[in-house]
C-alpha positions in Angstrom: 75.8 138.9 104.2 75.1 135.6 102.7 77.7 133.4 100.9 76.1 134.0 97.5 76.2 137.8 97.9 79.9 137.7 99.0 81.0 135.5 96.1 78.9 136.6 93.2 78.6 140.4 93.4 81.2 143.0 93.4 79.9 146.5 92.8 82.2 149.3 91.7 80.9 152.8 91.8 77.3 154.0 91.8 75.0 155.4 89.2 75.5 159.1 88.6 72.9 161.7 87.8 73.7 164.0 84.9 71.4 166.8 83.9 70.3 166.9 80.3 67.7 169.6 79.6 66.9 169.8 83.3 66.2 166.0 83.7 68.5 163.7 85.7 69.7 160.8 83.7 71.6 157.9 85.3 74.4 156.4 83.2 76.1 153.1 84.1 77.7 150.1 82.5 77.1 146.6 84.0 79.7 144.0 83.4 78.7 140.4 84.2 80.5 137.1 83.7 80.8 133.6 85.1 84.0 132.9 87.1 85.3 129.4 87.4 88.2 129.5 90.0 91.0 127.1 89.1 92.5 124.8 91.7 96.1 125.3 90.7 99.0 127.7 90.8 99.7 130.4 88.2 96.0 131.0 87.5 92.9 132.9 88.7 94.2 136.4 88.0 91.5 138.7 86.6 91.3 142.4 85.7 88.4 144.4 84.4 89.0 148.0 83.2 87.8 150.7 80.9 89.8 152.4 78.1 88.8 155.3 75.9 88.7 155.3 72.1 92.4 156.1 71.9 93.3 153.1 74.2 94.1 155.2 77.2 93.2 153.8 80.6 90.1 155.4 82.1 89.5 153.3 85.2 90.1 149.8 86.7 86.9 148.2 88.0 88.5 145.1 89.4 91.9 143.4 89.6 93.0 140.5 91.7 95.1 141.4 94.8 98.1 139.2 93.9 98.7 141.0 90.6 98.0 144.5 91.8 98.5 145.3 95.5 101.1 142.5 96.1 102.8 143.5 92.9 102.7 140.0 91.5 103.1 141.4 88.0 106.8 141.9 88.9 107.2 138.3 90.0 105.2 136.6 87.2 105.3 138.7 84.0 102.4 136.7 82.5 100.0 137.8 85.3 97.6 140.2 83.4 100.1 141.8 81.0 97.5 143.8 79.1 96.1 145.4 82.3 99.7 146.1 83.5 100.5 147.9 80.2 97.2 149.9 80.4 97.2 150.8 84.1 101.0 151.0 84.7 100.8 150.1 88.4 104.5 150.6 89.0 104.0 154.3 88.3 101.1 154.8 90.7 101.0 155.3 94.4 100.5 152.1 96.5 97.3 153.4 98.0 95.8 153.9 94.5 96.7 150.4 93.4 95.4 149.0 96.7 92.0 150.8 96.1 91.3 148.8 92.9 92.6 145.4 94.1 90.3 142.7 95.5 90.5 139.1 96.7 90.2 136.5 94.0 86.5 135.7 93.7 85.0 132.3 94.2 83.0 130.4 91.6 79.8 132.1 90.4 78.4 135.0 88.5 80.3 138.3 89.0 78.7 141.7 88.5 80.6 144.9 88.3 79.1 148.3 87.7 80.9 151.2 86.2 79.4 154.6 87.0 80.9 156.2 83.9 83.5 158.1 85.9 87.2 158.1 85.4 89.7 157.2 88.2 89.5 160.7 89.5 85.7 160.3 90.1 84.9 162.7 87.2 82.2 161.9 84.7 83.6 160.8 81.4 82.5 162.7 78.3 80.2 161.0 75.8 82.0 158.8 73.4 83.2 155.2 72.7 84.8 153.2 75.5 86.0 149.7 75.7 85.4 147.4 78.6 88.4 145.1 78.8 88.5 141.8 80.7 91.7 139.7 81.1 91.9 136.3 82.8 95.1 134.4 83.5 94.1 130.7 83.0 97.4 129.0 83.7 101.0 130.5 83.4 101.0 132.2 80.0 97.5 131.0 79.0 95.3 134.0 78.9 91.7 134.8 77.8 90.7 138.3 76.7 87.3 139.9 76.2 86.6 143.4 74.8 83.3 145.1 74.4 82.8 148.6 72.9 80.1 150.7 74.3 78.9 154.2 73.5 78.5 156.4 76.6 75.8 158.9 75.8 74.2 156.6 73.2 71.3 154.2 73.3 70.9 151.3 75.7 73.3 148.6 74.4 74.1 145.0 75.4 77.2 143.3 74.0 78.3 139.7 74.5 81.9 139.7 73.5 83.6 136.4 72.4 86.7 135.2 74.1 90.1 135.6 72.5 92.7 133.1 73.8 96.5 133.3 73.6 96.8 129.7 72.5 94.9 126.6 71.5 95.8 125.1 74.8 94.2 128.1 76.6 91.0 127.7 74.5 90.9 124.0 75.3 91.3 124.4 79.1 88.4 124.8 81.5 87.0 128.3 81.0 88.1 130.7 83.8 85.7 133.4 82.5 82.6 132.8 80.4 79.2 134.2 79.5 80.4 137.8 79.5 77.6 140.4 79.1 78.2 144.2 79.1 75.2 146.5 79.2 75.2 150.3 78.9 72.2 152.0 80.6 71.7 155.6 79.5 
């Protein structure tokens, strides 16, 4: 596998076939963003996950290994606090946490695909879901993105704006940028 393939594409899940009136329909959500790895400590932590309309965790698509598998959230409380609240890794078996954690990506375009299934590999019902992205820029400086999509609705593309925890975070080099979330019915 080439270097570009290794550093720019992470695929999670596969498209699923649901039968509607006898016709198979693939449903998936593509999440893409540019990642700019920081060359310093207390940074580069990223999580991408799905929540339902009530804010309940549906599935984690990607989370950096330090925060998840190595339980860095216990050492550094500012490492992805929104994902930790949503996923509650301390209450989950180690093998489940390990299954969603990955090495910190290199610089480049990242693409994740959600197959519209929950963490038990069951198709989610039609409805509104939020794609959440959290990036730890430097110590407590964090950037958040949130994109609402309608599973079962029309093809939709959302380009959510960043929300920063501070003016310092907004002024820093962007860890995550150019986020595009697309629902494919």
